[in-house]
BALOBA-1460 file (C-alpha; in Angstrom, 3 decimals):
// residues 101
<rec num="1" residu="m" x="21.059" y="17.741" z="-23.029"/>
<rec num="2" residu="p" x="17.388" y="16.610" z="-22.016"/>
<rec num="3" residu="l" x="16.645" y="16.612" z="-18.478"/>
<rec num="4" residu="d" x="15.862" y="12.893" z="-18.172"/>
<rec num="5" residu="a" x="19.387" y="12.113" z="-19.654"/>
<rec num="6" residu="a" x="21.114" y="14.426" z="-17.423"/>
<rec num="7" residu="a" x="19.357" y="12.683" z="-14.412"/>
<rec num="8" residu="r" x="20.477" y="9.341" z="-15.639"/>
<rec num="9" residu="e" x="23.881" y="10.500" z="-15.821"/>
<rec num="10" residu="l" x="23.704" y="11.279" z="-12.058"/>
<rec num="11" residu="q" x="21.767" y="8.226" z="-11.019"/>
<rec num="12" residu="h" x="24.862" y="6.350" z="-9.579"/>
<rec num="13" residu="e" x="26.131" y="9.398" z="-7.638"/>
<rec num="14" residu="a" x="22.710" y="9.880" z="-6.236"/>
<rec num="15" residu="l" x="22.633" y="6.221" z="-5.101"/>
<rec num="16" residu="d" x="25.970" y="6.703" z="-3.429"/>
<rec num="17" residu="v" x="24.697" y="9.798" z="-1.438"/>
<rec num="18" residu="t" x="21.440" y="7.992" z="-0.515"/>
<rec num="19" residu="a" x="23.474" y="4.939" z="0.601"/>
<rec num="20" residu="a" x="25.910" y="7.106" z="2.492"/>
<rec num="21" residu="i" x="23.081" y="8.602" z="4.382"/>
<rec num="22" residu="m" x="21.532" y="5.237" z="5.144"/>
<rec num="23" residu="r" x="24.769" y="3.948" z="6.424"/>
<rec num="24" residu="s" x="25.789" y="7.123" z="8.550"/>
<rec num="25" residu="p" x="25.190" y="6.810" z="12.251"/>
<rec num="26" residu="g" x="25.522" y="10.619" z="12.456"/>
<rec num="27" residu="e" x="22.283" y="10.980" z="10.489"/>
<rec num="28" residu="l" x="18.892" y="11.051" z="12.073"/>
<rec num="29" residu="a" x="17.045" y="7.798" z="12.170"/>
<rec num="30" residu="k" x="14.232" y="9.071" z="10.145"/>
<rec num="31" residu="d" x="16.523" y="10.277" z="7.368"/>
<rec num="32" residu="r" x="18.398" y="6.926" z="7.511"/>
<rec num="33" residu="l" x="15.088" y="5.127" z="7.105"/>
<rec num="34" residu="a" x="14.029" y="7.171" z="4.256"/>
<rec num="35" residu="a" x="17.254" y="6.688" z="2.493"/>
<rec num="36" residu="a" x="16.760" y="2.967" z="3.152"/>
<rec num="37" residu="k" x="13.302" y="2.952" z="1.681"/>
<rec num="38" residu="e" x="14.205" y="4.911" z="-1.428"/>
<rec num="39" residu="i" x="16.911" y="2.481" z="-2.292"/>
<rec num="40" residu="m" x="14.656" y="-0.468" z="-1.632"/>
<rec num="41" residu="n" x="11.848" y="1.127" z="-3.796"/>
<rec num="42" residu="r" x="14.301" y="1.839" z="-6.537"/>
<rec num="43" residu="g" x="15.970" y="-1.644" z="-6.389"/>
<rec num="44" residu="s" x="12.796" y="-3.797" z="-5.866"/>
<rec num="45" residu="g" x="9.946" y="-1.540" z="-7.000"/>
<rec num="46" residu="m" x="7.541" y="0.191" z="-4.935"/>
<rec num="47" residu="p" x="5.336" y="-2.019" z="-2.943"/>
<rec num="48" residu="t" x="1.925" y="-2.585" z="-4.167"/>
<rec num="49" residu="s" x="-1.319" y="-1.962" z="-2.403"/>
<rec num="50" residu="t" x="-4.791" y="-3.284" z="-2.928"/>
<rec num="51" residu="v" x="-8.074" y="-1.094" z="-2.359"/>
<rec num="52" residu="l" x="-11.197" y="-2.975" z="-2.221"/>
<rec num="53" residu="h" x="-14.110" y="-0.780" z="-3.433"/>
<rec num="54" residu="i" x="-17.584" y="-1.979" z="-2.810"/>
<rec num="55" residu="p" x="-20.079" y="0.136" z="-4.362"/>
<rec num="56" residu="v" x="-23.093" y="0.939" z="-2.003"/>
<rec num="57" residu="q" x="-26.293" y="3.126" z="-2.423"/>
<rec num="58" residu="r" x="-26.143" y="6.273" z="-0.574"/>
<rec num="59" residu="a" x="-28.898" y="4.951" z="1.929"/>
<rec num="60" residu="v" x="-26.990" y="1.923" z="2.768"/>
<rec num="61" residu="k" x="-23.710" y="3.955" z="3.243"/>
<rec num="62" residu="e" x="-25.461" y="6.486" z="5.482"/>
<rec num="63" residu="a" x="-27.022" y="3.477" z="7.569"/>
<rec num="64" residu="l" x="-23.601" y="1.789" z="7.962"/>
<rec num="65" residu="a" x="-22.015" y="4.970" z="9.107"/>
<rec num="66" residu="d" x="-24.515" y="5.481" z="11.866"/>
<rec num="67" residu="m" x="-24.066" y="1.865" z="13.148"/>
<rec num="68" residu="t" x="-21.858" y="0.976" z="16.426"/>
<rec num="69" residu="d" x="-19.007" y="-1.264" z="16.054"/>
<rec num="70" residu="e" x="-21.133" y="-4.080" z="17.636"/>
<rec num="71" residu="q" x="-23.911" y="-3.541" z="15.118"/>
<rec num="72" residu="l" x="-21.445" y="-3.628" z="12.376"/>
<rec num="73" residu="a" x="-19.847" y="-6.895" z="13.692"/>
<rec num="74" residu="e" x="-23.278" y="-8.460" z="13.818"/>
<rec num="75" residu="r" x="-24.048" y="-7.525" z="10.294"/>
<rec num="76" residu="l" x="-20.661" y="-8.875" z="9.022"/>
<rec num="77" residu="n" x="-21.416" y="-12.265" z="10.860"/>
<rec num="78" residu="r" x="-24.773" y="-12.609" z="9.088"/>
<rec num="79" residu="a" x="-23.506" y="-11.403" z="5.635"/>
<rec num="80" residu="t" x="-23.066" y="-13.879" z="2.906"/>
<rec num="81" residu="l" x="-19.702" y="-13.323" z="0.986"/>
<rec num="82" residu="n" x="-18.809" y="-14.627" z="-2.282"/>
<rec num="83" residu="p" x="-16.827" y="-17.980" z="-2.012"/>
<rec num="84" residu="r" x="-13.744" y="-16.355" z="-3.568"/>
<rec num="85" residu="a" x="-13.906" y="-13.513" z="-1.234"/>
<rec num="86" residu="l" x="-14.055" y="-16.049" z="1.720"/>
<rec num="87" residu="a" x="-11.138" y="-17.884" z="0.421"/>
<rec num="88" residu="v" x="-8.985" y="-14.610" z="0.303"/>
<rec num="89" residu="i" x="-9.942" y="-13.833" z="3.810"/>
<rec num="90" residu="a" x="-9.324" y="-17.335" z="5.201"/>
<rec num="91" residu="e" x="-5.912" y="-17.372" z="3.558"/>
<rec num="92" residu="d" x="-5.209" y="-13.884" z="4.598"/>
<rec num="93" residu="a" x="-3.975" y="-13.592" z="0.857"/>
<rec num="94" residu="t" x="-3.965" y="-10.633" z="-1.519"/>
<rec num="95" residu="p" x="-7.530" y="-9.638" z="-2.332"/>
<rec num="96" residu="i" x="-8.620" y="-10.558" z="-5.893"/>
<rec num="97" residu="d" x="-9.178" y="-7.479" z="-7.975"/>
<rec num="98" residu="p" x="-12.744" y="-7.747" z="-9.232"/>
<rec num="99" residu="l" x="-11.968" y="-5.920" z="-12.307"/>
<rec num="100" residu="l" x="-9.577" y="-8.566" z="-13.296"/>
<rec num="101" residu="a" x="-11.571" y="-11.606" z="-12.391"/>
């Protein structure tokens, strides 16, 4: 029997074991939480995350790395952002993937 088929036959038992760990007050909190997350990830899918990548030239990257927090804040305050980016920031929404726009 192929491995994936064997694993599918055990998935209900695995869920029962995971649920038992999650519900057991005798288990460590970290193990109960890990079991709960595993169940949630399997039932609802893994949460998505968005990484915003802004390509910059090496010299700009090095200059930004050398700035203090105050200097960076001042630079951001003077920066002009794309109107769609401003809307995302203002609404605290999920950033728009520039590759899909």
